[in-house]
C-alpha positions as CSV (number, residue, x, y, z in Angstrom):
1,M,-6.0,47.9,-19.9
2,N,-4.8,44.6,-21.7
3,R,-1.0,44.2,-21.0
4,Y,0.3,41.2,-18.9
5,P,3.0,42.0,-16.5
6,V,6.2,39.9,-17.1
7,W,6.2,37.5,-14.5
8,K,2.4,36.0,-16.0
9,Y,4.3,36.0,-19.2
10,A,7.3,34.4,-17.3
11,I,5.0,31.5,-16.2
12,I,3.4,30.7,-19.7
13,L,7.0,30.4,-21.0
14,I,7.7,27.7,-18.1
15,A,4.5,26.4,-18.3
16,L,5.4,25.7,-22.0
17,V,9.1,24.6,-21.5
18,V,8.0,22.3,-19.0
19,G,5.4,20.7,-21.1
20,S,7.0,20.1,-24.4
21,L,10.0,18.6,-22.4
22,Y,7.6,16.0,-20.4
23,A,5.6,15.5,-23.4
24,L,8.4,14.8,-25.6
25,P,9.5,11.2,-24.2
26,N,5.6,10.1,-26.1
27,L,7.0,10.7,-29.4
28,F,9.7,8.3,-29.4
29,G,7.7,4.7,-29.1
30,E,8.8,1.8,-27.9
31,S,11.3,-1.0,-28.7
32,P,11.1,-4.8,-28.3
33,A,13.1,-5.9,-25.9
34,V,14.2,-9.1,-23.7
35,Q,14.1,-8.4,-20.1
36,V,16.5,-10.8,-17.5
37,S,15.5,-11.1,-13.5
38,V,16.0,-13.4,-10.8
39,A,13.7,-16.5,-10.7
40,K,15.5,-17.7,-7.4
41,A,15.3,-15.1,-4.4
42,S,18.8,-15.8,-2.9
43,L,20.5,-14.8,-6.4
44,K,21.5,-11.4,-7.9
45,L,22.3,-9.8,-11.1
46,E,25.8,-9.1,-11.2
47,A,28.3,-7.9,-14.2
48,A,29.1,-11.1,-14.7
49,T,25.3,-12.2,-15.7
50,L,25.5,-9.2,-18.1
51,A,28.3,-10.6,-19.8
52,R,26.9,-14.2,-20.2
53,V,23.6,-12.2,-21.8
54,E,25.8,-10.8,-24.3
55,D,27.8,-13.7,-25.2
56,A,24.8,-15.6,-25.5
57,L,23.5,-13.2,-28.5
58,K,26.8,-12.8,-30.0
59,V,27.2,-16.4,-30.3
60,A,23.3,-16.9,-31.9
61,G,24.7,-14.0,-34.2
62,I,21.9,-11.5,-32.8
63,A,22.3,-7.8,-33.0
64,A,21.2,-6.0,-30.1
65,D,20.6,-2.2,-30.0
66,A,21.2,-2.0,-26.5
67,V,22.3,-4.3,-23.6
68,S,22.2,-3.0,-19.9
69,M,21.9,-3.4,-16.2
70,E,18.5,-1.4,-15.6
71,G,17.5,-1.5,-11.8
72,T,17.2,-5.0,-10.7
73,S,17.0,-6.3,-14.3
74,I,19.0,-6.6,-17.2
75,R,16.8,-5.5,-20.4
76,A,18.3,-6.0,-24.2
77,R,16.4,-3.7,-27.0
78,F,16.1,-4.9,-30.5
79,G,14.8,-3.4,-33.6
80,S,11.6,-5.9,-34.3
81,T,9.6,-8.5,-32.8
82,D,11.2,-11.5,-34.6
83,V,14.9,-10.8,-33.5
84,Q,13.6,-10.0,-30.2
85,L,11.6,-13.8,-29.9
86,K,15.0,-15.4,-31.5
87,A,17.0,-13.6,-28.5
88,K,14.7,-14.6,-26.0
89,D,15.6,-18.5,-26.7
90,A,19.2,-17.7,-27.1
91,I,19.2,-16.6,-23.6
92,Q,16.6,-18.7,-22.2
93,K,19.2,-21.3,-23.2
94,A,22.4,-19.7,-21.9
95,L,20.8,-18.8,-18.4
96,N,18.8,-21.6,-17.8
97,P,20.7,-24.8,-19.0
98,D,18.0,-26.8,-16.7
99,A,14.3,-26.2,-17.7
100,A,12.8,-27.5,-14.9
101,N,14.6,-25.3,-12.6
102,P,15.3,-21.6,-13.7
103,S,17.7,-19.5,-12.3
104,Y,16.5,-16.7,-14.0
105,V,13.2,-15.3,-15.4
106,V,13.6,-13.8,-19.2
107,A,10.6,-12.6,-20.4
108,L,9.2,-10.3,-23.8
109,N,8.6,-6.7,-22.9
110,L,8.5,-3.5,-24.7
111,L,10.4,-0.3,-23.6
112,S,10.7,3.2,-24.1
113,R,13.3,4.7,-26.7
114,S,13.6,7.9,-24.8
115,P,17.2,9.0,-25.3
116,A,19.4,9.2,-22.0
117,W,19.3,12.8,-21.2
118,L,15.2,12.8,-21.2
119,T,15.4,9.9,-18.8
120,G,18.0,11.5,-16.8
121,L,15.8,14.7,-16.2
122,H,13.1,12.1,-14.7
123,A,10.8,12.5,-18.1
124,S,9.3,9.4,-19.1
125,P,6.1,8.6,-21.3
126,M,2.8,8.0,-20.1
127,Y,2.1,3.8,-19.2
128,L,0.2,2.8,-21.9
129,G,-2.9,0.3,-20.5
130,L,-3.1,-3.1,-21.8
131,D,-5.6,-2.3,-25.1
132,L,-2.7,0.0,-26.0
133,R,0.3,-1.8,-25.7
134,G,-0.6,-5.1,-25.3
135,G,-0.1,-7.8,-22.4
136,V,-1.8,-10.3,-20.7
137,H,-4.8,-10.2,-18.8
138,F,-5.6,-13.0,-15.9
139,M,-9.0,-13.2,-13.8
140,L,-7.6,-15.2,-10.5
141,Q,-10.4,-17.2,-8.0
142,V,-9.3,-17.0,-4.7
143,D,-10.6,-20.3,-3.0
144,M,-11.9,-18.6,0.4
145,Q,-13.1,-21.7,2.0
146,A,-9.6,-23.0,1.7
147,A,-8.5,-19.1,3.7
148,L,-11.0,-20.0,6.7
149,S,-10.2,-23.7,7.1
150,K,-6.4,-22.5,7.0
151,R,-7.3,-19.9,10.1
152,A,-9.2,-22.6,11.6
153,E,-6.5,-25.0,11.5
154,S,-4.5,-21.9,13.3
155,L,-7.0,-21.2,15.9
156,A,-7.2,-25.1,16.7
157,G,-3.5,-25.1,17.6
158,D,-3.8,-21.5,19.5
159,I,-6.7,-23.3,21.7
160,R,-4.8,-26.2,22.0
161,T,-1.7,-24.0,23.7
162,T,-4.4,-22.0,25.3
163,L,-5.8,-24.5,27.2
164,R,-2.9,-26.4,28.4
165,E,-1.1,-23.0,29.5
166,K,-4.7,-22.8,31.7
167,N,-4.5,-26.4,33.0
168,V,-7.7,-27.1,31.2
169,R,-7.8,-31.0,30.0
170,H,-9.9,-32.0,27.1
171,S,-9.9,-35.6,25.3
172,G,-9.1,-34.2,22.2
173,I,-8.9,-31.2,19.3
174,S,-9.3,-31.4,15.7
175,R,-10.5,-29.6,13.0
176,V,-13.5,-30.3,11.0
177,G,-13.4,-28.3,7.8
178,Q,-14.2,-24.8,9.0
179,T,-15.2,-25.7,12.9
180,I,-13.2,-26.8,15.8
181,D,-14.2,-29.8,17.8
182,I,-13.2,-30.0,21.1
183,R,-14.2,-32.8,24.0
184,F,-14.2,-33.1,27.2
185,R,-15.1,-35.8,30.0
186,D,-17.5,-33.4,32.3
187,A,-19.4,-30.3,31.5
188,A,-17.6,-28.5,33.9
189,T,-14.4,-28.6,32.4
190,A,-16.2,-27.5,29.2
191,E,-17.8,-24.7,30.7
192,S,-14.2,-23.3,32.1
193,A,-12.9,-24.1,28.6
194,R,-15.6,-21.9,27.2
195,R,-15.6,-19.0,29.3
196,I,-11.4,-19.1,28.2
197,I,-12.3,-19.2,24.1
198,Q,-14.8,-16.6,24.9
199,E,-12.1,-14.1,26.7
200,Q,-9.1,-14.9,24.1
201,F,-11.1,-15.8,21.2
202,A,-13.7,-13.4,20.4
203,E,-14.1,-14.4,16.9
204,L,-15.4,-18.2,17.8
205,T,-18.6,-19.1,18.8
206,T,-19.4,-21.8,20.4
207,V,-22.1,-24.4,20.7
208,E,-21.9,-27.4,23.4
209,T,-23.4,-30.7,23.0
210,P,-24.1,-34.2,24.9
211,E,-22.2,-37.3,23.1
212,G,-22.4,-40.0,25.1
213,A,-20.9,-39.6,29.0
214,D,-18.7,-36.7,27.2
215,V,-19.6,-33.0,26.2
216,K,-18.7,-31.9,22.7
217,M,-17.8,-28.3,22.3
218,V,-17.8,-27.1,18.2
219,A,-16.8,-24.0,18.1
220,S,-16.8,-22.1,14.6
221,I,-16.0,-18.9,13.3
222,K,-18.5,-16.0,13.5
223,P,-19.8,-14.3,10.2
224,V,-18.3,-10.7,10.7
225,S,-15.0,-12.1,11.4
226,A,-15.2,-14.7,8.5
227,R,-15.6,-12.0,6.1
228,T,-12.8,-10.1,7.8
229,I,-10.4,-13.0,7.7
230,Q,-11.7,-13.5,3.8
231,D,-10.8,-10.0,3.0
232,Q,-7.4,-10.1,4.8
233,A,-6.6,-13.3,2.8
234,L,-7.6,-11.3,-0.5
235,K,-5.3,-8.3,0.5
236,Q,-2.3,-10.4,1.5
237,N,-2.4,-12.2,-1.9
238,I,-2.9,-8.9,-3.8
239,T,0.4,-7.7,-1.8
240,T,2.4,-11.2,-2.8
241,L,1.4,-10.9,-6.6
242,H,2.6,-6.9,-6.5
243,N,5.9,-8.5,-4.6
244,R,6.3,-11.3,-7.1
245,I,5.5,-9.0,-10.2
246,N,7.6,-6.6,-9.1
247,E,10.5,-8.6,-9.9
248,L,10.0,-8.7,-13.1
249,G,9.8,-5.0,-13.8
250,V,6.6,-4.8,-15.4
251,A,5.9,-1.0,-16.1
252,E,2.3,-0.4,-14.2
253,P,1.2,-3.8,-13.6
254,V,-2.8,-3.7,-12.4
255,I,-3.6,-6.0,-9.6
256,Q,-6.8,-5.3,-8.4
257,Q,-9.5,-7.1,-6.3
258,Q,-13.2,-7.4,-8.1
259,G,-15.9,-8.7,-6.3
260,L,-15.5,-10.3,-3.0
261,D,-13.2,-13.7,-3.9
262,R,-11.6,-12.6,-7.5
263,I,-8.2,-10.6,-8.6
264,V,-7.7,-8.7,-11.9
265,V,-4.0,-8.9,-13.1
266,Q,-2.9,-6.9,-16.1
267,L,0.9,-7.0,-17.4
268,P,1.1,-4.6,-20.1
269,G,3.9,-5.3,-22.5
270,V,4.4,-8.7,-21.2
271,Q,3.6,-10.7,-24.6
272,D,4.4,-14.4,-23.4
273,T,1.3,-15.9,-21.3
274,A,3.5,-18.9,-20.2
275,K,6.2,-17.2,-18.6
276,A,3.5,-14.6,-16.7
277,K,1.9,-17.6,-15.4
278,D,4.9,-18.6,-13.9
279,I,5.2,-15.5,-12.3
280,L,2.0,-15.7,-10.5
281,G,2.9,-18.8,-9.3
282,R,6.1,-18.1,-7.8
283,T,4.9,-17.7,-4.5
284,A,7.2,-18.4,-1.7
285,T,6.8,-20.1,1.7
286,L,9.2,-19.5,4.8
287,E,10.2,-21.4,7.4
288,L,12.3,-21.4,10.4
289,R,14.5,-24.7,11.3
290,M,17.0,-25.7,13.8
291,V,20.4,-26.4,12.0
292,D,21.7,-29.9,13.1
293,E,25.2,-29.2,14.5
294,G,26.1,-33.1,15.3
295,T,29.2,-34.6,14.0
296,E,27.2,-36.3,11.4
297,A,25.8,-33.3,9.8
298,R,29.0,-31.9,10.1
299,S,30.5,-34.3,7.7
300,A,27.6,-34.0,5.3
301,E,28.2,-30.6,5.0
302,M,31.6,-31.1,4.2
303,G,30.1,-33.9,1.7
304,T,32.1,-36.3,3.3
305,G,29.7,-38.3,4.9
306,P,25.6,-38.9,4.2
307,V,22.6,-36.8,5.8
308,P,21.6,-38.0,8.9
309,F,18.3,-39.3,9.5
310,G,15.2,-36.5,10.3
311,S,17.5,-33.8,8.8
312,E,17.9,-32.3,5.1
313,R,20.7,-30.5,3.2
314,F,20.3,-27.1,1.8
315,L,22.3,-24.6,0.3
316,E,23.2,-20.8,1.4
317,R,23.8,-18.0,-1.4
318,N,27.1,-18.7,-1.0
319,G,26.8,-22.4,-2.1
320,Q,28.0,-23.3,1.5
321,A,25.7,-26.3,2.7
322,V,23.7,-26.6,5.3
323,I,22.3,-29.5,7.4
324,V,18.9,-28.3,8.8
325,K,16.6,-30.4,10.8
326,K,12.9,-31.6,9.3
327,Q,11.3,-30.5,11.9
328,V,9.6,-26.7,11.2
329,V,9.7,-24.6,14.0
330,I,7.4,-21.9,12.7
331,T,6.5,-21.0,9.4
332,G,6.1,-17.4,7.4
333,D,2.1,-17.6,8.5
334,S,3.5,-16.4,11.8
335,L,5.2,-13.8,10.7
336,T,3.2,-10.1,11.1
337,D,6.3,-8.1,10.1
338,A,10.0,-7.4,9.1
339,Q,11.9,-4.4,8.5
340,P,15.5,-3.6,7.9
341,G,17.3,-1.3,10.5
342,F,20.7,-1.0,12.4
343,D,21.7,-2.6,15.7
344,S,21.9,0.3,18.4
345,Q,25.3,-1.7,19.7
346,T,27.2,-2.3,16.9
347,Q,25.7,-0.2,14.2
348,Q,25.6,-3.2,12.0
349,P,22.7,-3.9,9.3
350,K,19.7,-6.1,11.0
351,V,16.0,-7.3,10.3
352,D,13.8,-6.6,12.9
353,L,10.9,-9.8,12.7
354,T,7.7,-9.8,14.8
355,V,5.6,-12.9,14.6
356,D,2.1,-13.8,16.5
357,A,0.8,-15.1,19.9
358,K,1.4,-18.3,18.8
359,G,4.8,-18.0,17.1
360,G,5.9,-15.8,19.8
361,R,5.4,-18.8,22.3
362,I,7.2,-21.3,20.1
363,M,10.1,-19.0,19.9
364,R,10.2,-18.6,23.9
365,D,10.3,-22.6,23.9
366,V,13.1,-23.4,21.5
367,S,15.3,-20.2,22.2
368,R,15.5,-21.2,25.3
369,E,16.3,-24.8,24.6
370,N,18.9,-23.9,22.0
371,L,21.0,-21.1,23.1
372,K,24.1,-20.5,21.5
373,K,22.9,-22.7,18.4
374,R,22.0,-21.4,14.7
375,M,18.6,-21.0,13.3
376,A,18.1,-21.4,9.6
377,I,15.5,-19.3,7.9
378,L,14.8,-21.0,4.9
379,L,12.7,-20.0,1.5
380,F,10.7,-22.3,-0.4
381,E,10.1,-21.6,-4.1
382,K,8.1,-24.2,-6.3
383,G,9.1,-27.1,-3.5
384,K,13.0,-26.1,-3.7
385,G,14.7,-24.7,-0.6
386,E,17.2,-22.2,-0.3
387,V,18.8,-21.0,2.9
388,L,18.6,-17.4,3.5
389,T,20.4,-16.7,6.6
390,A,21.2,-18.9,9.7
391,P,21.9,-16.6,12.2
392,V,23.1,-18.1,16.2
393,I,20.5,-17.6,18.7
394,Q,22.1,-15.4,21.0
395,G,19.4,-15.0,23.8
396,E,15.8,-15.9,24.6
397,L,13.4,-15.0,22.0
398,G,9.7,-13.3,21.7
399,N,7.4,-12.3,19.6
400,R,10.0,-9.4,18.5
401,F,13.7,-10.6,17.8
402,Q,16.3,-9.6,15.2
403,I,18.9,-11.0,12.6
404,S,21.7,-9.2,12.6
405,G,25.4,-10.3,11.1
406,S,27.9,-10.1,8.3
407,M,25.0,-8.4,5.7
408,T,25.2,-5.0,3.7
409,V,21.9,-2.6,4.0
410,S,20.4,-3.4,0.7
411,E,21.1,-7.3,1.5
412,A,19.2,-6.3,5.0
413,S,16.3,-4.7,2.7
414,D,16.1,-7.4,0.2
415,L,15.9,-9.9,3.1
416,A,13.1,-7.6,5.0
417,L,10.9,-7.7,1.7
418,L,11.5,-11.4,0.9
419,L,10.3,-12.4,4.8
420,R,7.5,-9.9,4.3
421,A,6.2,-11.1,1.2
422,G,5.4,-14.9,2.3
423,S,3.0,-17.0,1.2
424,L,-0.5,-17.0,-0.5
425,A,-2.8,-16.7,2.5
426,A,-5.4,-18.7,0.0
427,P,-5.2,-20.5,-2.8
428,M,-6.2,-19.3,-6.6
429,E,-7.2,-20.8,-9.8
430,I,-6.8,-18.4,-13.2
431,I,-10.4,-18.2,-14.5
432,E,-10.0,-16.0,-17.3
433,E,-7.0,-15.5,-19.4
434,R,-6.3,-13.0,-22.4
435,T,-3.8,-12.0,-24.2
436,I,-3.7,-8.7,-26.2
437,G,-0.7,-8.5,-29.1
438,P,1.6,-5.6,-29.7
439,S,0.4,-5.4,-33.3
440,L,-3.1,-5.3,-32.0
441,G,-2.2,-2.3,-29.5
442,A,-0.4,-0.6,-32.6
443,E,-3.7,-0.3,-34.1
444,N,-5.7,1.0,-31.4
445,I,-3.2,3.5,-30.6
446,A,-3.2,4.8,-34.3
447,K,-7.2,4.7,-34.3
448,G,-6.9,6.5,-31.0
449,F,-4.1,9.5,-32.2
450,N,-6.5,9.8,-35.3
451,S,-9.6,10.5,-33.5
452,V,-7.7,12.8,-31.5
453,T,-5.9,14.6,-34.9
454,W,-9.0,14.7,-36.7
455,G,-10.9,16.1,-33.8
456,F,-8.4,18.8,-32.9
457,L,-8.1,20.0,-37.0
458,A,-12.1,20.0,-37.4
459,V,-12.5,22.1,-34.4
460,A,-9.7,24.2,-35.2
461,L,-10.6,24.7,-38.6
462,F,-14.2,26.1,-37.4
463,M,-12.7,28.4,-35.3
464,C,-10.5,30.0,-37.6
465,V,-13.1,30.3,-40.1
466,Y,-15.6,31.6,-37.6
467,Y,-13.9,33.6,-35.5
468,M,-10.9,34.8,-38.1
469,L,-7.4,35.4,-35.9
470,F,-9.4,34.9,-32.4
471,G,-9.9,31.4,-34.0
472,V,-6.3,31.3,-34.6
473,I,-5.4,32.1,-31.0
474,S,-8.1,29.5,-29.7
475,S,-6.6,26.9,-31.9
476,I,-3.2,28.0,-30.8
477,A,-4.5,27.3,-27.3
478,L,-6.1,24.3,-27.6
479,A,-2.7,22.8,-29.1
480,F,-1.1,24.0,-25.4
481,N,-3.8,22.4,-23.5
482,L,-3.0,19.1,-25.4
483,L,0.5,19.7,-24.6
484,L,-0.1,20.4,-21.2
485,L,-2.5,17.2,-20.8
486,V,-0.1,15.3,-22.3
487,A,2.7,16.8,-20.2
488,V,0.8,16.1,-16.9
489,L,0.0,12.6,-17.4
490,S,3.6,11.9,-18.1
491,M,4.7,13.5,-15.2
492,L,2.1,11.6,-12.9
493,Q,2.9,8.4,-14.9
494,A,-0.5,7.6,-15.2
495,T,-1.7,4.7,-17.2
496,L,-3.6,5.9,-20.7
497,T,-5.9,3.4,-22.0
498,L,-8.3,3.6,-24.9
499,P,-11.0,5.4,-23.1
500,G,-8.9,7.8,-22.2
501,M,-7.9,8.7,-25.6
502,A,-11.9,9.2,-26.2
503,A,-11.6,11.2,-23.1
504,M,-8.6,13.2,-24.7
505,A,-11.0,14.0,-27.8
506,L,-14.0,14.9,-25.6
507,V,-11.5,17.4,-23.6
508,L,-10.6,19.1,-27.1
509,G,-14.3,19.7,-27.4
510,M,-15.1,21.1,-23.9
511,A,-11.9,23.1,-24.0
512,I,-12.6,25.4,-27.1
513,D,-16.1,25.8,-25.3
514,A,-13.9,28.8,-23.0
515,N,-12.6,30.3,-25.8
516,V,-16.3,30.6,-27.6
517,L,-17.9,32.2,-24.4
518,I,-14.7,34.9,-24.0
519,N,-15.2,35.3,-28.2
520,E,-18.8,35.8,-28.4
521,R,-18.9,38.2,-25.3
522,I,-15.9,40.1,-27.1
523,R,-18.9,40.6,-29.9
524,E,-21.9,41.2,-27.8
525,E,-19.4,44.2,-26.1
526,L,-18.6,45.3,-30.0
527,R,-22.4,45.0,-30.8
528,G,-23.1,47.6,-27.6
529,G,-20.4,50.2,-28.8
530,A,-17.3,49.7,-26.9
531,S,-14.2,50.5,-28.1
532,P,-12.0,47.2,-29.4
533,Q,-9.6,47.2,-26.4
534,A,-12.3,47.4,-24.0
535,A,-14.2,45.0,-25.8
536,I,-11.3,42.7,-24.8
537,H,-11.0,43.3,-21.6
538,A,-14.6,43.1,-20.5
539,G,-14.9,40.2,-22.5
540,Y,-12.5,38.0,-20.9
541,D,-13.8,39.4,-17.4
542,R,-17.3,38.7,-17.9
543,A,-16.6,35.3,-19.5
544,W,-14.9,33.8,-16.5
545,A,-17.7,33.7,-13.9
546,T,-19.6,31.5,-17.1
547,I,-16.2,29.4,-17.4
548,I,-15.5,28.8,-14.1
549,D,-19.1,27.4,-13.3
550,S,-19.5,25.4,-16.4
551,N,-16.2,23.3,-15.6
552,V,-16.5,23.1,-11.9
553,T,-20.2,21.3,-12.7
554,T,-17.9,19.0,-15.1
555,L,-15.4,18.4,-12.7
556,I,-17.3,17.4,-9.9
557,A,-19.3,14.9,-12.9
558,G,-15.8,13.6,-13.4
559,L,-14.4,13.2,-10.2
560,A,-17.5,11.0,-9.3
561,L,-16.8,8.9,-12.2
562,L,-12.9,8.8,-10.8
563,A,-14.1,8.0,-7.0
564,F,-16.9,5.2,-7.8
565,G,-15.8,3.9,-11.4
566,S,-13.6,1.2,-12.0
567,G,-11.4,-0.3,-14.7
568,P,-11.7,1.9,-18.1
569,V,-14.4,4.2,-16.4
570,R,-11.8,5.1,-14.2
571,G,-9.0,5.6,-16.9
572,F,-12.0,7.8,-19.0
573,A,-12.4,10.0,-15.6
574,V,-8.5,10.5,-14.9
575,V,-8.2,12.2,-18.3
576,H,-11.6,14.0,-18.4
577,C,-10.7,15.6,-15.0
578,L,-7.1,16.7,-15.8
579,G,-8.2,18.0,-19.0
580,I,-10.7,20.3,-17.5
581,L,-7.8,22.1,-15.1
582,T,-5.5,22.3,-18.6
583,S,-8.1,23.7,-20.4
584,M,-8.9,26.2,-17.5
585,F,-5.3,27.4,-17.6
586,S,-4.9,27.3,-21.4
587,G,-8.3,28.8,-22.5
588,V,-8.6,31.5,-20.2
589,F,-5.0,32.6,-19.1
590,F,-2.7,31.4,-21.8
591,S,-4.9,33.0,-24.8
592,R,-5.3,36.2,-22.7
593,G,-1.9,36.4,-22.7
594,V,-1.4,35.5,-26.3
595,V,-3.9,38.5,-27.4
596,N,-2.5,41.0,-25.1
597,L,0.6,40.7,-26.7
598,W,-1.0,40.6,-30.3
599,Y,-3.6,43.9,-29.2
600,G,-1.9,45.1,-26.0
601,R,0.4,46.9,-27.5
602,Q,-1.6,49.0,-30.1
603,K,-2.9,52.5,-28.1
604,K,-5.3,53.2,-30.7
605,L,-6.5,50.1,-31.8
606,K,-9.8,50.5,-34.2
607,S,-10.9,47.0,-34.8
608,V,-10.1,43.7,-34.4
609,S,-10.2,40.4,-36.0
610,I,-12.8,38.5,-34.9
611,G,-15.1,37.5,-37.5
612,T,-18.7,38.9,-38.1
613,V,-19.6,41.3,-35.6
614,W,-24.1,41.5,-36.2
615,R,-25.7,45.2,-35.4
616,P,-29.0,44.5,-33.6
617,D,-30.0,47.9,-34.6
618,S,-29.7,48.1,-38.3
619,D,-30.3,45.1,-41.2
620,S,-26.1,45.6,-41.9
621,Q,-23.3,43.4,-40.9
622,V,-19.7,44.6,-39.8
623,T,-16.6,42.4,-40.7
624,T,-14.2,43.3,-37.9
625,N,-10.4,43.0,-39.6
């Protein structure tokens, strides 16, 4: 009756082993570290850079626990924050002799102390939120008016090109704020232009007014279109911030929209506010320009002559000088997509670029006039430009074209990422700034850990006293539930916040509720005269319906918090929902397995240890042992 088949015990054993394995990394804590990543898109970390970091630490007399290349950054771990700060200064001086033009980002961070064998199994600790780990918090205000002005400027250029193609003459097109003024010499021409604008520029609305002998048309962006432009600007800014912050390797950065025009950025583990600001400000601008291939330009490339008038000198990744013309063909604003791939004929890595309609028209005209000439793609960061690549134009280009040449698969992917990152769609300003130190984070962790520990001990003590052996089994199931919850959070790489720890303490109280229902149901069966084995069987079977009902209703409330909440509320809801699911498994399936293992093998069971069973038909009571 109360016997589990072997496969059910196998499930419990697998859950116990996997849960222990993935919960284990959370016990090792974090070590202060200095993280080095490239500050310029054209640079790459190499073994020589790692050697420079090690030499800098050796010269400064600083002993590191470990220095290694991990992903796209170099990470040096130290025993204390004091040593970490000294190491940061030493590495900064060695790698960035010119502080005004740094080549590398040297930032403070916190890294897991998990051993390599656990990391090799992809077992990682939970991400800790800003309130537990420390870090920096920024609130950024996006200048939506600037986004609309930028869009109006782009539309003005498109209208100018379209009217020229349709052979509609005008007396001038200019942008005034977020509107576009177009002047015509007669009403008939203005009417022709109005029809063209209505057909091809659906986001604009026009108003015509006489101005002396001329007709003035004012085109403005429709309110619905303006809202769409602002939403797109906000999303592009968020994407650009993600691309830049990912280069630093910050674990689980929080970059999310708040309200209509604000972005919240949280960088857990980063303690250097100035460096964090520097990261947020690293937004690149792309430009496509023609390479100056004249005699004077070639002399300037070799360093034997001056740069010709109307041209500028930039460097490629390998340090080779390239003389490019100052006139910009198109900017990164015209680029809509960039994807790596392989050339179907040569099977060499390439990057496929897609530009908007305006950019496509410009590329067709420029490429037709400059066949077999080089076009440079420049990346500008903090006002300094570098040549990413300078391919030869092989044919007439349009909205879609490709860059190919001597590049590896990795280089093609990196180039596509840089081209996609582009620039900010609208300028931003930091309106709120907050730094949480690691000591405060450690204090919050200690308080949260204590609340969970004391909550667990209080519940376990009550259960053991009131339900005796069944209380002990319930407490074991509760501990198993906590183990599973931590393991699942670690496997999902969820972010644990202070509200999440509050939810964890609450889950412990809710999880024991299932065992209370089961134990009381068993007591009820015993009071009714059922045999111990029958009482155990009926107790688990008949309590299941009540348990599933109560947990499902609570889960619905948790899912509502998860769907509609934000920030700390979502952190609470994630742990709350996962805790309900793990408590159903541990409170019913696991605890019944332990009870079956203990009592199921006894064929003639006379009593069970479940505390005092009150008889309704007499004044006496029976304590089963």
